MIPA-604756 format. One record per atom (N, C-alpha, C, O): residue in three letters; y, z, x. Coordinates in steps of 0.02 Angstrom, whole numbers, plus 32768, in hexadecimal, padded with zeros to 4 digits. Atoms other than C-alpha are relative to their C-alpha. Example, Ala and Ser with C-alpha at 12.3 -4.5 7.8 and 13.67 -1.06 7.14 Angstrom:
// residues 2
ala7FC58000802D/ala7F1F81868267/ala803C8000802D/ala803B80218061/ser7FC57FFD7FD6/ser7FCB816582AC/ser803780257FD9/ser806E802D7FF2/
//
This chain:
// residues 258
met7FDF80117FC0/met9AFBBB3E7002/met802F7FC47FF8/met80647FC18018/lys7FD6803B8009/lys9B40BA976FC6/lys804680117FE7/lys80767FF58001/pro7FBC7FEF8015/pro9BD2BAE76F66/pro802B801B8039/pro8067800D803C/val7FDA7FE57FC7/val9C05BB437005/val80177FC7802D/val80507FC68044/ile7FEE803A7FD5/ile9C01BAA1706A/ile80377FD77FE0/ile80667FC18001/gln7FCC80268024/gln9C66BA486FE3/gln804380248005/gln807780048010/leu7FC27FD97FFD/leu9CE6BAD46FE3/leu801F7FFC8046/leu805C7FF7804C/leu7FE780057FBB/leu9CF4BACE70A1/leu80207FBC800D/leu80547FB7802C/his7FE480437FF8/his9D0FBA12709E/his80427FF97FDA/his80727FDC7FF3/phe7FC380028028/phe9D8FBA247013/phe803880268022/phe8071800E8026/gly7FCE7FD87FDD/gly9DEABAAD7072/gly80197FDE803F/gly80547FE2804F/tyr7FEC80237FC4/tyr9DEABA467111/tyr80337FC97FF0/tyr80677FC48011/his7FD280378011/his9E3CB9B070BD/his8042801B7FE4/his80777FFD7FF1/gln7FC27FE28018/gln9EBABA207064/gln802A8019803C/gln8067800F803D/ala7FDC7FE67FC6/ala9EE6BA73710A/ala801E7FC68029/ala80587FCC803F/met7FE680397FDA/met9EF9B9CB7163/met803A7FDF7FDC/met80677FC37FFB/ser7FCA801D8027/ser9F68B98F70D5/ser803F802A8004/ser807580127FF3/cys7FC77FD17FFD/cys9FDABA2670F2/cys801F80048045/cys804880308051/ile7FE77FFB7FBB/ileA001BA0171A9/ile804C7FFF8002/ile806A80298023/phe7FB780047FFD/pheA0B5B9CE718A/phe8021803C7FDE/phe805080587FFB/pro7FE37FC3801C/proA0DDBA5C7110/pro7FF8803D802D/pro802680658033/val800B7FC97FD2/valA08FBAD7718B/val80307FFC803B/val804A802E8053/ala7FD180097FC8/alaA0F9BA8C7216/ala804680167FED/ala806980348015/ile7FBD7FEC8017/ileA195BAA771AE/ile8007804C7FFE/ile80358069801A/phe7FFA7FB78007/pheA172BB5C7183/phe7FF380248041/phe800F805A804D/gly80097FE37FBE/glyA133BB817231/gly803F7FFC8029/gly8051802C804C/thr7FC180087FDC/thrA1D3BB3C727A/thr803580307FE5/thr805B804E800C/leu7FD17FD2801E/leuA23BBBA17200/leu7FF380488017/leu8021806D8027/ala80127FBB7FED/alaA1DCBC40722B/ala8011800E8049/ala803180418059/ile7FF57FF57FB8/ileA1E3BC2C72E8/ile804A7FFF8011/ile806280288038/ser7FB980067FF0/serA299BBF572EB/ser802980397FE4/ser806280447FF8/ser7FDB7FC7801B/serA2CBBC8D7284/ser7FFC803D802D/ser8025806B8026/val80087FC67FD4/valA28EBD06730B/val80097FEF804A/val8010801C8073/val7FF880167FBB/valA2A0BC9E73AA/val80407FD88006/val80497FA67FE3/asp7FC180247FF4/aspA34CBC6673E6/asp7FF27FC3802B/asp7FD67FC78061/ile8008803F7FDB/ileA34CBBB1741C/ile80427FF38025/ile80767FEB8006/pro7FC280077FDA/proA3CABB9A74AA/pro80207FBB7FF9/pro7FFE7F897FF1/phe7FD7803D7FFC/pheA456BB1774A9/phe7FFE7FD57FC1/phe80167F9D7FC2/ile80048028803D/ileA433BADD73F6/ile7FFF802D7FC3/ile7FE080637FC4/his80027FD9803E/hisA452BB1C7347/his7FBB7FFC7FE0/his7F977FCB7FE8/arg80437FFC801E/argA3BABB5072E4/arg7FF17FC67FD1/arg7FBC7FA77FD6/tyr800C80378030/tyrA3CEBACE7259/tyr7FF67FBE8025/tyr7FCD7F958010/asp8007803E7FDA/aspA3E3BA4372DA/asp7FBC7FFD8023/asp7F9C7FC98026/ala80417FFD7FDE/alaA348BA7D7339/ala7FC87FF27FCE/ala7F987FCF7FDF/ile8034800B8033/ileA2E1BA807298/ile7FFA7FB67FF0/ile7FC37F9C7FEB/leu80018048800F/leuA313B9CD7271/leu7FDE7FD98037/leu7FB37FAF8029/leu801F80247FC8/leuA2E3B990731F/leu7FB5800C8003/leu7F8E7FDE8010/ile80477FEF7FFE/ileA23DB9EB731A/ile7FD97FDB7FC9/ile7FA47FC07FD6/leu802280218038/leuA20FB9A5726E/leu7FFD7FB48009/leu7FCB7F957FF6/leu800380477FF0/leuA23DB8F572A3/leu7FCA7FF28034/leu7FA67FC0802F/gly803580077FCE/glyA1CCB90D733A/gly7FBB80077FE2/gly7F8D7FE27FF4/val80417FF78022/valA13EB94B72CC/val7FED7FC17FD9/val7FB47FAA7FDC/gln800D803D8026/glnA14FB8B3725B/gln7FEC7FC7802E/gln7FBE7FA1801F/tyr801080357FD0/tyrA14DB83F72F2/tyr7FB98009801A/tyr7F937FD8801E/leu80437FF37FE5/leuA0B1B8927339/leu7FCA7FF37FCB/leu7F957FD97FDB/met8031800C8035/metA058B88C7291/met7FF47FB67FF5/met7FBC7FA07FE8/tyr800880498007/tyrA07AB7D27285/tyr7FDB7FE2803C/tyr7FAE7FB98033/arg801E801C7FC4/argA049B7AD7339/arg7FB680128006/arg7F8F7FEC8023/thr80467FEB7FFC/thr9FA6B80E7329/thr7FD77FE87FC5/thr7F9B7FF57FC2/gly8025801A803A/gly9F78B7BA7285/gly7FF680317FC8/gly7FD480227F97/leu80057FCF8036/leu9F87B858721C/leu80277FE97FC3/leu80177FFB7F8A/glu7FDB801E8037/gluA007B7FA71B2/glu80077FB6800C/glu80107F9F8045/thr7FF980497FFB/thrA012B741718D/thr804A7FED7FF8/thr807380177FE6/leu7FBB80188007/leuA0B0B6D8718D/leu801780047FB7/leu805080167FAA/asp7FEE7FFB8047/aspA0ACB6D070CE/asp801080487FED/asp803E80547FC6/glu7FF47FBA800F/gluA0A3B78D70C7/glu80438017801E/glu806680407FFF/ile7FC07FF07FE3/ileA138B79B713D/ile80387FE67FD4/ile806B80087FCB/lys7FCE801C802D/lysA19AB72A70C7/lys800A802C7FC3/lys804280387FAD/val7FFC7FD4803B/valA170B79B7033/val802380418013/val804C805A7FEC/ile7FE07FC27FEA/ileA1A4B8357097/ile804B7FF58008/ile807380217FF5/cys7FB8800E7FF9/cysA24BB7E370C1/cys80227FFB7FBC/cys805A80137FB3/leu7FE580058044/leuA266B7BB7008/leu800B80467FE3/leu803F80547FC5/phe7FFA7FBC801A/pheA246B8716FDA/phe803580288025/phe805580548009/his7FCB7FDE7FD9/hisA2B8B8AC7066/his80447FF07FE1/his806E801D7FDB/val7FC08015801E/valA347B8497017/val800980207FBC/val803E803A7FAC/ile7FFC7FE28042/ileA31EB8866F67/ile800E804B8005/ile803880657FE0/gly7FF67FB87FF8/glyA313B93A6FA1/gly80448011801B/gly806480418006/leu7FBE7FF27FE3/leuA3B1B931700A/leu80377FF87FCD/leu8067801E7FCD/ala7FCE800A8034/alaA414B8ED6F77/ala8003803D7FD2/ala803980547FBF/leu80027FC4802B/leuA3DAB9806F0D/leu801D803D8025/leu804180658007/glu7FE67FC87FD8/gluA401B9FB6F9A/glu804D7FFE8003/glu806E80327FFC/leu7FB780077FFC/leuA4B3B9B86FAD/leu802180177FBF/leu8054803A7FC1/tyr7FE37FED8040/tyrA4D4B9CF6EF5/tyr7FF8804B7FF3/tyr8027806C7FDE/lys800D7FB9800F/lysA483BA7B6EE5/lys802A802E802C/lys804380618014/val7FD67FD77FD4/valA4DEBAC16F7C/val80497FFD7FEA/val806C802F7FEB/his7FBC80088019/hisA581BA7A6F39/his800C802B7FC2/his804280467FB8/met7FFA7FD9803D/metA55FBAD36E93/met7FF4804B800B/met7FFB80737FDD/gly80097FB97FF0/glyA539BB786EEC/gly7FBC801C7FEE/gly7FB480597FEB/ser80437FE78011/serA481BB816EBD/ser7FDF8024803A/ser7FBC8056802F/trp80167FDF7FC4/trpA455BBAF6F70/trp802B7FE8803A/trp80567FBC8032/ala7FD580107FC7/alaA4A0BBA3701E/ala7FD980018041/ala7FA580218046/tyr801B80017FBC/tyrA478BB7F70D5/tyr8036801E802D/tyr80637FFB8042/pro7FC87FDD7FE0/proA4E1BC017130/pro80087FF3804B/pro803E7FFE8066/asp7FFC80087FB8/aspA4B9BBD671E5/asp80277FC18013/asp802B7F937FEC/pro7FDB803B7FE9/proA522BB5B724C/pro7FD07FC88016/pro7F957FD48021/gly802980387FE8/glyA4E4BAB07281/gly80297FC08000/gly80547FB67FD5/tyr7FDE80407FFD/tyrA521BA0472B4/tyr7FE27FCE7FCF/tyr80047F9F7FB9/thr8022802F802E/thrA4A2B9AD7243/thr8003801A7FB9/thr7FD180187F95/lys7FF57FEB8045/lysA4EAB9F571A3/lys80307FD07FDE/lys80627FBC7FFA/leu7FD7802E8027/leuA532B984711D/leu801780257FC1/leu7FEF80357F96/phe7FE47FDA8038/pheA5A7B9DC70A2/phe7FDB80427FF5/phe7FCD80567FBC/gly801F7FBE8004/glyA554BA8270CA/gly7FB47FFE7FFC/gly7F9580337FF7/val804980068007/valA4A1BA3F70C1/val7FE27FE48041/val7FF57FAD8056/pro8020801A7FC3/proA437BA2D715F/pro7FD27FC67FEE/pro7FAF7FC87FBB/leu8027803C800F/leuA3E1B9847167/leu7FB5800E8000/leu7F8F7FE97FE1/tyr80477FF28000/tyrA339B9D67188/tyr7FE780147FBA/tyr7FAC80107FAC/ser80157FE68041/serA339BA1970D4/ser7FDB7FCC7FD7/ser7FAF7FDD7FAF/gly802480348024/glyA301B9717090/gly7FB67FFE8010/gly7F8D7FE87FE7/phe80467FFF7FEC/pheA25FB98870F1/phe7FD780317FD6/phe7F9B80297FD0/met80257FD18029/metA231BA1B7082/met7FE77FDF7FC0/met7FB27FF17FA6/tyr801880278039/tyrA226B9A36FEF/tyr7FCE7FCB8018/tyr7F9C7FBD7FF7/ala802D80337FE5/alaA1D6B91E705C/ala7FBC801C8011/ala7F8A7FF88011/ser80417FE27FF0/serA14EB99A708D/ser7FD280007FC4/ser7F957FFC7FCC/val80298005803C/valA113B9996FD8/val7FE27FBA7FFB/val7FA77FB27FEC/ala801980458000/alaA106B8DB6FE2/ala7FCC7FF68036/ala7F9A7FD3802B/ser803180057FCA/serA0ABB8EA7088/ser7FBD801C7FEB/ser7F897FFD7FF5/phe803E7FE28019/pheA02CB95F703B/phe7FDD7FD47FCD/phe7FA17FC97FD1/leu801D802A8035/leuA012B8EF6FA3/leu7FE17FC0801D/leu7FA97FAD800B/cys801B803E7FE1/cys9FFCB851700C/cys7FC1800F8028/cys7F907FEA8024/gln80397FEF7FD6/gln9F85B8A67084/gln7FC380127FD5/gln7F8C7FF87FE1/val80397FEA8028/val9F19B8FA7000/val7FE67FC77FD5/val7FAA7FC47FC7/trp8015803A8028/trp9F16B85A6F98/trp7FD07FD58029/trp7F9C7FBE8010/arg802A802A7FD5/arg9ECFB7F9702B/arg7FC080248015/arg7F8A80068014/arg803A7FDC7FE6/arg9E5BB880706D/arg7FCB800E7FCB/arg7F8F800C7FD9/leu80307FF18036/leu9E0CB8AC6FC5/leu7FF47FC37FD4/leu7FD57FC87F9F/arg800C80408023/arg9E0CB7F56F8C/arg801080077FB6/arg7FE87FF87F8A/met7FEB7FEF8044/met9E6DB8256EF1/met800E7FC27FD6/met801F7F8D7FEF/asp7FEF80328032/asp9E84B7BF6E55/asp801280257FC0/asp800A80627FBD/met7FEF7FE1803F/met9EBFB7E06DA4/met7FE67FD77FC6/met7FE27F997FC9/thr80128021803E/thr9E82B7B86CF6/thr803280177FCA/thr804D804E7FCE/gly7FD37FEF8036/gly9EECB7B66C59/gly804980018014/gly807180237FF4/trp7FBA80017FEB/trp9F8DB7916CB7/trp802A7FE07FC8/trp80187FAB7FAF/pro7FDA8017803A/proA015B7796C32/pro80247FBD800A/pro803B7FA07FD9/gly7FDE803F7FF3/glyA060B6E06C86/gly8043800A8021/gly805C80438024/ile7FC47FFA7FD7/ileA0FCB6BA6CEA/ile803C80157FD7/ile8064803D7FEE/ala7FC47FF18027/alaA17CB6C36C5D/ala8004804A7FEC/ala8036806B7FFC/pro7FFB7FB88012/proA152B7716C15/pro8005802E803C/pro802C805E803B/ser80017FD27FC6/serA12FB7BF6CBF/ser80427FFD8026/ser805D80318039/met7FC280067FDA/metA1C9B77A6D17/met803C80197FD9/met806A80377FF5/leu7FC97FE78029/leuA23DB7A06C85/leu8000804D7FFF/leu8034806C8002/leu80057FB77FFF/leuA1FCB8536C7F/leu8015801B8044/leu8039804D8047/gly7FED7FEB7FBE/glyA20DB8646D3B/gly804B7FFD800B/gly8069802A8029/ala7FB880087FF9/alaA2C0B8236D35/ala802580367FD8/ala805780517FEF/ala7FE07FCD802A/alaA2ECB89B6CA7/ala7FFB80458021/ala802A806C801E/ile80097FC07FDD/ileA2A4B92F6D09/ile80308006803A/ile805180398043/tyr7FD37FFF7FC5/tyrA305B9016DA6/tyr804980077FEA/tyr806F802D8008/leu7FBB7FFD8019/leuA3A6B8E66D43/leu801180457FE6/leu804A805C7FEE/asn7FF37FBE801C/asnA393B98F6CEE/asn801280338036/asn803680638028/phe7FEE7FD37FCA/pheA39EB9E66D97/phe804B7FFD8010/phe8067802C802A/phe7FB980087FF5/pheA44FB9A26DA2/phe802880157FC3/phe805B80377FC9/thr7FD77FF8803C/thrA48AB9AA6CEE/thr7FFF80467FE2/thr802B80577FBB/his80057FBF8021/hisA452BA5A6CBF/his8039802F8014/his804180657FF7/his7FC67FD77FEC/hisA4ECBA9E6D19/his80397FFB7FCE/his806480277FCB/phe7FC88007802E/pheA55FBA5B6C91/phe7FEB7FED7FB9/phe80167FEA7F8D/ile801A80088044/ileA4EFBA336BFA/ile7FC1802B7FFC/ile7FA880418030/pro803B7FD68006/proA459BA936BB4/pro7FC67FE9802D/pro7FBE7FAE803A/asp803A800D7FD5/aspA3BEBAA06C23/asp7FC57FEC7FD3/asp7FB080127FA7/phe8036801A8029/pheA332BA376BD9/phe7FBC80078022/phe7F8C7FE5800F/arg803E7FFD7FDA/argA2ABBA6D6C53/arg7FC380107FD5/arg7F8D7FF47FE0/trp803A7FED8028/trpA23CBABD6BCE/trp7FEC7FC87FD0/trp7FB17FBF7FC3/trp8010803B8028/trpA249BA256B5D/trp7FDC7FCC802C/trp7FAC7FAC8016/leu802080307FD3/leuA21EB9B86BF3/leu7FBA80178014/leu7F8D7FEE801B/thr80427FE57FF1/thrA18DBA2B6C1F/thr7FCF7FF17FC8/thr7F967FDE7FD4/gly802A8011803A/glyA14ABA146B6F/gly7FED7FB78000/gly7FB57FA57FF1/leu800E80487FFE/leuA15AB9586B82/leu7FCD7FEF8036/leu7FA47FC1802E/val8031800C7FCB/valA0F8B9606C25/val7FB980097FE6/val7F8E7FDE7FF2/phe80437FF3801A/pheA062B9AC6BCC/phe7FEB7FCB7FCB/phe7FB07FBB7FC4/ile801080348031/ileA06FB9296B42/ile7FF27FBD8022/ile7FBF7F9D8014/val800680427FE0/valA087B8916BB2/val7FC07FFD802B/val7F9F7FC9802D/phe803A80007FD2/phe9FFEB8C56C2E/phe7FC380247FE3/phe7F98803B8008/trp80367FDB8020/trp9F88B9146BAF/trp7FBC7FE48012/trp7F8C800A801D/lys804180207FF2/lys9EFDB8976BD3/lys7FF67FEF804A/lys7FC27FD5805C/thr800380137FB9/thr9F20B8816C8D/thr7FD580318027/thr7FDE806E8023/arg802C7FD77FD6/arg9E9AB8C06D03/arg80037FE78048/arg80047FAA8054/ile800680117FB9/ile9E98B8C56DC1/ile7FB67FFA8011/ile7F8F80278000/ile804380077FE5/ile9DF9B8836E0E/ile80048007804B/ile802A7FE4806C/tyr80017FF87FB8/tyr9DD6B8C06EBD/tyr7FB880088018/tyr7F8C801E7FF3/arg804480047FE6/arg9D3FB8B26F2D/arg7FF9802A803F/arg80238026806C/val80107FD77FC6/val9CF4B92C6FA8/val7FBA7FEC8016/val7F897FF97FF3/arg803F801C7FE8/arg9C6AB8DB700F/arg7FE57FD07FCB/arg80067F9E7FBC/asp801E802E8030/asp9BF6B88A6F8E/asp800980167FB8/asp7FEC7FF87F8B/ala7FF67FE58044/ala9C30B8EF6EF7/ala80467FEE7FE6/ala80767FEA800C/thr7FC180118021/thr9CB8B8C06E7B/thr801380377FCF/thr7FE9804F7FA8/tyr7FE77FCA802B/tyr9D23B9406E20/tyr803C7FE77FD8/tyr805D7FB77FEB/arg7FC78011802A/arg9DA6B9396D97/arg8029803F7FF1/arg800D80767FEE/met7FD37FC88012/met9E3DB9A76D6E/met80387FE57FD5/met80537FAF7FE3/pro7FC580158027/pro9EC3B99C6CE7/pro803E7FFE802D/pro804A802D8054/leu7FC680087FD4/leu9F62B95D6D3A/leu803380387FF6/leu805180508026/ser7FD07FCA800E/ser9FCEB9E16CE4/ser7FED80408024/ser80198065803B/leu80177FC57FDB/leu9F63BA6A6D31/leu80117FFA804A/leu8025802B806A/ala7FEF800B7FB9/ala9F7DBA1D6DDD/ala804B800B800B/ala805F8028803E/phe7FB87FF47FFB/pheA03ABA1E6DBD/phe800F804B8007/phe803580608032/ile7FF47FB88002/ileA035BAD86D97/ile7FEA80208042/ile800F8049805E/leu801B7FE27FC3/leu9FC9BB056E2E/leu802C7FF0803D/leu803C801C8064/val7FD780147FC7/valA032BAA26EAB/val804580217FFB/val80608038802D/gly7FC07FDF800A/glyA0D4BAE66E5F/gly7FFF80498014/gly802E80638031/phe80077FBA7FEF/pheA094BB986E73/phe7FFD800A804C/phe801D80388066/phe80067FF87FB8/pheA064BB816F29/phe80407FED8025/phe8050800A8059/ile7FBF80107FE1/ileA10CBB2F6F51/ile802F803B7FF6/ile8057804A8023/trp7FD77FC4800B/trpA160BBC86F03/trp7FEF80358033/trp801C8057804D/leu80137FD17FCB/leuA0FCBC356F7A/leu801E7FEC8043/leu803880168068/ala7FE380197FC1/alaA134BBC7700A/ala804C800A8001/ala806980188036/glu7FB87FF68004/gluA1E8BBD46FCD/glu801280488011/glu804580558030/asn7FF47FBA7FEE/asnA1DDBC916FDA/asn7FFD800A804C/asn8025802F8069/ile80067FFC7FB7/ileA1A4BC7E708E/ile803E7FE18021/ile80597FFC8051/ala7FC780237FE3/alaA230BC0270B2/ala804080297FFB/ala8066802D802B/thr7FC37FD88007/thrA2BABC71706C/thr7FFC8040802A/thr802F80598042/phe80087FC57FD6/pheA271BD0770C8/phe80157FF18048/phe8031801C806A/phe7FEE80147FBC/pheA289BCA6716B/phe80437FDC8003/phe80517FB88033/asn7FBA80198001/asnA33BBC737139/asn80057FB48003/asn80357F9A8020/ala7FF980488005/alaA317BBBB711A/ala803C7FEF7FD3/ala80627FC17FE2/trp7FC58002802B/trpA397BBCE708E/trp800280437FDB/trp7FD4806B7FE0/lys7FF97FC18025/lysA3D6BC5B7020/lys80197FF37FBA/lys80487FCC7FAF/tyr7FE67FFF8043/tyrA3E9BC6F6F66/tyr803880347FFC/tyr803A80628026/pro7FC97FD08004/proA485BCCD6F2D/pro7FEB80498001/pro800E8072801E/asp80157FBA8002/aspA422BD6D6F0C/asp7FDA8016803E/asp7FC0804E8041/gln80247FEF7FC3/glnA3D4BD686FBA/gln802F800A803C/gln801780158074/his7FD27FFC7FC8/hisA473BD727024/his80038046801E/his8008804E805B/glu7FFE7FBB7FE7/gluA474BE2F7031/glu7FBD8014801E/glu7FBA80308055/thr80447FF07FE9/thrA3B8BE467041/thr7FCF7FD17FDF/thr7FD97FBC7FA6/trp8031802F801C/trpA320BDD87028/trp7FDC80207FC5/trp7FCC805C7FC7/gln802A7FEA8037/glnA2C5BDE76F83/gln7FD97FC57FE5/gln7FE97F8B7FF4/leu802D80338019/leuA23FBD876F28/leu80277FCB7FD9/leu80537FDB7FB1/val7FE180378025/valA273BCDC6EE8/val7FED80067FB6/val7FB480177FA6/ser800D7FF98047/serA282BCDB6E2B/ser7FC37FD87FEA/ser7FB87FA08000/phe803B8023801A/pheA1E3BCAE6DCE/phe80137FC07FDB/phe7FEA7F937FD3/ser7FEA803B8024/serA24ABC306D6D/ser80007FC2802C/ser7FFD7F8A8014/lys800180387FD1/lysA24CBBC56E0B/lys7FBD7FDB7FFF/lys7FB97FA18014/ile804080228005/ileA194BBA06DED/ile80067FC47FD2/ile7FEA7F8F7FE0/ser7FF78038802F/serA1C8BB346D59/ser80277FC78022/ser801A7F8C8015/ser7FDA80347FDC/serA245BAD96DCA/ser7FD27FD9802E/ser7FD47F9B802F/trp802D80227FD2/trpA1C0BAB36E4C/trp7FCA7FD97FD8/trp7FB67FA37FED/phe802F8024802C/pheA146BA846DC0/phe801C7FBB7FEE/phe7FF97F897FF0/leu7FE0803F8014/leuA1C2B9FF6D87/leu800B7FD2803D/leu80047F958037/leu7FF780297FC4/leuA1E9B9C56E39/leu7FBE7FE18017/leu7FBD7FA8802E/val8041801B7FEE/valA12FB9B16E5C/val7FEF7FC57FD4/val7FD27F947FEB/ile800D8037802E/ileA123B9436DC2/ile80237FC18018/ile80067F8B8018/ile7FDB803A7FE6/ileA1ABB8D16E08/ile7FDB7FE3803D/ile7FD37FA78043/ser802380167FC3/serA14DB8CA6EAE/ser7FC07FDA7FEE/ser7FB37FA5800A/val8040801F8012/valA0A5B8A16E5D/val800D7FBD7FDE/val7FE97F8C7FEB/ile7FF1803F8022/ileA0F3B81C6DED/ile80117FC98032/ile7FF77F92802E/ile7FEB80327FCF/ileA144B7C36E80/ile7FC57FEC802C/ile7FBA7FB08037/val803880107FD4/valA0ACB7D06EF2/val7FCB7FD87FDA/val7FB07FA77FF5/ala803380238027/alaA034B7996E67/ala80157FB87FF2/ala7FEB7F8B7FF7/gln7FEA8043800D/glnA09FB7036E3C/gln7FFF7FD5803F/gln7FED7F9A803D/leu800280267FC1/leuA0AFB6D06EF3/leu7FB87FF08013/leu7FAA7FB9802B/lys8047800E7FF2/lys9FF2B6E16F09/lys7FE67FC97FD2/lys7FBF7F9E7FE7/his801580338030/his9FD9B6786E6C/his80197FBB8015/his7FF57F8A8013/val7FE3803F7FEA/valA04FB5F16EAC/val7FDC7FE6803D/val7FCC7FAB8041/lys802380147FC4/lys9FF9B5EF6F55/lys7FBA7FE67FF1/lys7FA37FB5800E/ala804480148012/ala9F4CB5E36F05/ala7FFE7FBD7FDC/ala7FCD7F997FDF/ser7FFE803E8027/ser9F84B5526E98/ser80167FC4802A/ser80147F8B8013/arg7FED80387FD6/arg9FC2B4EB6F2C/arg7FC37FD78012/arg7F8D7FF38020/pro803880297FEA/pro9F53B4566F55/pro7FF1800B8049/pro801F800A8073/lys80137FF37FBA/lys9EF2B4796FF4/lys80007FBF8026/lys7FEC7F8A800D/asn7FFE803A7FD4/asn9F0BB4017084/asn7FBA7FF3801C/asn7FA180198045/thr804480117FEA/thr9E64B3AE709F/thr7FFF7FCF803A/thr7FCA7FBC8053/gly7FFD80317FC9/gly9EA2B3377124/gly7FF680228041/gly7FF780018075/
//
């Protein structure tokens, strides 16, 4: 009976950590079949997601520090979206006033939702890590991965070399997470793969509801290429590196005892 209870508690915390991602995909789904009067769809999505973030903060579901991390990821994601749309990797065909160079501002929230999930699950499962490679190797690898998303359009794509480096750099790194009174461990690289796969599933849902379109989806929707799993795998790594370093910095701050 105890394993069932543990699984239920684990599932509950995972579900609560997914509130913002669920809000995004729920909004995309509903807005694709329900016409919102007097406002463009992309503009309405942005307003709704800003409202969700405000409510999550006011109700205590997210802390101020977590909101700051989400804003950081929104900027990082939006910069990547601007470049990718400019290069023709995908497009946002619908009109909207809150579009910048063809990119709706709500799109950054899709990257921020990954950060929201990581921050929430880190706090709820009281996560920690062992064997962390340190700030220099992790941040340099994260920067190289992010840069490769831009440079592979005009120089060779190094994603598979970078993927190999991920397994080398994080070979000894383990996630420690706690469910009630039990402590569990998981190789960090395995967590990267699992999260990347589930984001790929979510991406299929998002493109089905016209959140954006890849070039081969303009005529009719089809499954997103399996190669995108590797892209999300690498993006998750960037997210985990940034969140882990921010958590480490926060933990190392002297506590105010006054």
